[in-house]
N, C-alpha and C positions, 0 to 999 in steps of 0.2 A: 785177401787171399783169393787165388783163382777158384772159380766155382767148379764143382765136380759132382759126382753121384751123391755125395753126402749133403749137398746144399738143399735148401727147401725146394727150389725149382727143380733140381735134379731128382729129388725124391718123388715129387708130383709127376714128373715125366715118366719115371720108372713104374710108378703105380698105374698110370694110364696105359703105358705100353703093355703091361701085364694083363690089364683088363681087356684090351683090344685083342691080344693074342689068344686069350681064353674064350673070346666071344664066338658064338656059333651063328651070329646074325649075318655075317658077311656073305653077300651074293644072294640073300633071300629077299623076297618082296617085303615092303613095309607093312607091318601089322597095324590094325586099328588102335590097339592099345600099346603102351610103352613096353618094350621087351625087357627081359631080365638083364640087369646091370646098367640100364640106361641112366638111372638116377645117380649111380656111383660115377659114371663117366661124366655126367653133367657137373657133378661136384668137383671132380678133378680138373675139368676144363676151366671152371670158375677159379679154382686155386691157381692154375697155371697163368691165367690172365692177371690175377692179383700179383703174383710173383714177378711177372714180366714188367708190371708197372713199378714195383717197388725196388727191383734189383738195379744195381748200377749198370750203365750202358755197356761198359766193358765186359761185365759178367754175362749180360744178355748176348752180346756178340760171340763170346766164347762158347756158349751153349746153343747158338742159333741153328747150326746144322742138325743137332740132336732134336731140337724143338720141331724143326721142319719135318724130320723123319717121323716122329711120333704123331704129329698132327696129320701128316699125310696118310699114315696108316689108319687113323681114326675116321677118315672120310668114308671108308667102306662100311662102318657101323654107326654112322651118325643118323639115327632114325628120329624122326619127329622134328618139327620146326624149331622148337626151343633149343634142342641140342645143336642143330645146324647153325642157328644164329650165334650161339655161344662159341662154336668152333670158328665162325667167321670173325668174331671179335678178337679171338686169340691171334689169328693171322694179322689182323689190322694193327693190334698193339705190338706184335712182334716187329713189324716193319716200321713202326713209329719209334720204338725204343732200340732196335738193333740196326743192322746194316741193311740198306735197300738194294745192295748189289744183286742179291738173289731174287728180289721181288719180281723183276721182269721175267726171269726164267720160270718162276713158279706160275705167274699169271699166264705166260705163254703156254705152259704145259696144260693148265686148266682149260684154256681156249681150245687147244688141240683135242683134249679128251672130250670136250663138249661138242666137237664137230664144227668148229669155226671155219676150218678149211677142208671140209668134206668129212665123211664118216671116219671115225678112228678105226685103226686096224682091228683092235679088240675093244669094242665099246664097253665101258664100265657098266655095272648093274645100275638100275634106277636109283637105289638108295645113294650110291656113291655119286651119281650124276647130280642128284638134288643137293647133296652136300657141296659138291664142286661149284654149283651155281651160287649157293649162299656165300661161299668163301670169296668167289670172284666179285660178287656184288659188294661185300663188306670191304675188300681191299680197294676196289675202285672208288667207293664212297669216301674212304679216308684219305687215299693217296692219288686220286684222279688227276689233280692239277700237275702232278709230277710225271704223268704218262698219258697225255691227252689222246694220242693215237691208239693206245691200247684200250682206253675207255670207249672210244668210238667202235672199235672192233668188238669189245665186250657187249655193248648195247645191241649190235646187230646179231651177235651170237645168241644172246639171251632171248631176243625176239624169235629167232629161229627155233630155239628149244621150246619156248612157250607155244609157238604155232604148231609144232609137231606133237605136243603132248595132248592128244585128244582122247585117248582110250580111258575108260574108267579107272584102270590101274595106274594111270599117269597123273592122278590128282596131286600127290606130294611133289612130283617133279614140276608140274605146272605152277603150283603155289610157290615153290622155291625160286623158280625162274622169274616169276612176276615180282616177288619181293626183292630179288637180286637186281632186277631191272630198275626198280626205284632207286636202289643204292647207286647203281652205275650212272643213272641220270643225275642224281644229286652231285656226284663227283665230276661230272662232265664239264661243268662251268658254262657260262653264257656263250651263245653262238657256236656251240660245238656240234650240234646235231643238224645235219644237212636236211634239205627239204625232202629228199628221197627217204632218209631214215625216219623223218617225221611221218610221212605218209604210211610207211610200213608199220610204224608203231601204232598209229591210229587204227589200222586194220586189225592188228593182232589184239589190241586192247578191246576193241569192240567184240571180236569173236570170243575172247576169254570171258568178258562180262555177260555174254549171252549164253553161257553154259546151260544145258537143259536142267530144268527143275525136277526134283523127284516126283514120281506119280503119287496119287492119293489125295484125299480131301484135305488132310492136314499134314504139313511137312514134319518129318521126324526131327527131334532135336539132335544136335551134334553129339557124337559119342564122347565119352569122358576123355579129356586130354586131347581133344581134336580128332580128326578123322571122321569117317562116315560121309556119305554122299552129300547130305545137306550142309554139314559143317564145312566141307571142302568148298562148296559153292559159295557160301557166305564169305569165307576167308578169301577166296579168289576175287570176288567182286570188290571187296575192300582193298585188296592188293592192287587191282586194276585202277581203282580211283586214286589210290596213293601215288600212282605213277604220273598222274595228270599234272600237278604243280611243277615237279622238276622237269618234265618234258617241255612245258611252256617256258620255263626259265632258261633251258639250254637250247631252245630252238633258234636256228639261224633264219633271218629274214622273216620273222613272225608276222610282221604287219604288211608284208608285200602282197600286192594283188588284193584278193578278197579275204585274206586271213583264214584260209580254209582249215588249217590245222587247229587254230584257236576255236573256230566255230564248231568243229567236230568235237573237240574235247569239252567245251562248255556244254554242248548238247548232251554229251555222255553223262556229265555230272547232273545236269538238270533232270534227265530221265530217271536217275536213281534217287532223286528226292522223293519219288513215289514208290520206292522199293518196299515190299512188305516187312522187311526186317529193320528194326530201329537202329541197329548198329551200322547197317549199310547206309541208311538215310543220314545218320550223323556224319559218317565219313564223307558222303557226297557233299553235304553242306560245307563241311570244313575245307574239302579240296576245291570246291567251286570258288570259295572266297580266296584261298591261297593262289589259285590259278589266275583269277582276275587281277589280283595284286601283282603277281609276277608279270602279267601282260602289260600292266601300266608302267612297269619298270624296264621293259624290254626296249631296245633301240628301235626307233621309228614310231613310237606311240605319240599321238598328237591329240590333245584334248580339244573337243569342239563344243560350242555352246548348244544346249538343248533348248527347245521352246519353253517359255515360262510355264510353270506348273500352277494350275488353278485348283483350289479346293472349294467345293460347294456343299452347303448343309441345307437340306430341304426343311421347310417349316413343319412344325409339329402338327399332330392331328387337330389340335384346338385352333390352328390357324395363326397362332401367335408367333411373332418373330419374322425376320426376313431372311432371304437366302444370303449366305455368307460367301464372299469370294475374296481370296487372298492370292497374292503373288509373292515370290521370293524377293526379298529386299535387294535392291541394286547394290547395296553396300556389301552384300555377301557374294555377289557375282551370280551369273547364270548357272543353271544346272549343268552337270558334266555327263556326257555320254561317251561310251568307249567305242572308238573306231566305227566299224560298220554296223554295230548292233543298235 
């Protein structure tokens, strides 16, 4: 039977539409805590995602215009990173299970609203812009190979948004744009980011990672559920580091010349291995390993033999024993060093 308002998906859409219509959050700045009704909206978005996965493709296509309308209205009240990520997943699943004909129009509209081609005539409020960035990143990550030119434009647009979000009130927008940038880079595929885009990305990531720390002898813990100046800084630094591996993987001519992009990104990760926060240090170590792995898989990588490695053990205090010197066995081959490092 054809789906309608009585179907499970239709009921979830109607409930979310009613929630959004009765919300008073639209147009207001994002609060430090979750606003009233956010938990219910998150529950309904999760239900919509589940129904989109389980419904027949024909049924999803029949309700696709209604899904897009309701999800589009939810952009204005998608407060908090968890709600924004769930909204992005709904869009990504919709274009996986339904028709992709409207996907290009929707992503193009998101780019225009975010200012990809100049300032929008009526700029949306910060909450809606953060949600738009999250949706754009999620769709590009899932369907980037189907629209490579749009992904390149999305990366440049998200870099522009992250670069401009410098005010303290822009913390949610900066975090959303950085997380979306990682998704767009993941969907870009190999050799899709030009050297100009790489250089711009390095500058923006460095600036975002160097966000000022809160004053005081001991940093305050993040507010419950996210938010707070220190919580935003921690999350942004982790989001910056998470952009490094996909940027290396998607870079064009990574090994040309002195490999400046790779050098800068590796140094960015190494610097944050000494971050005062354990979560940032863990993210830095994981992203450093992933970035170096992606670099060895990039076109133009050439392994070169390193000098033999010697290990020496000094004699003990009693004078017993002799110095021990070992070299790697020739059967195992020489050491490997990566490019110019």
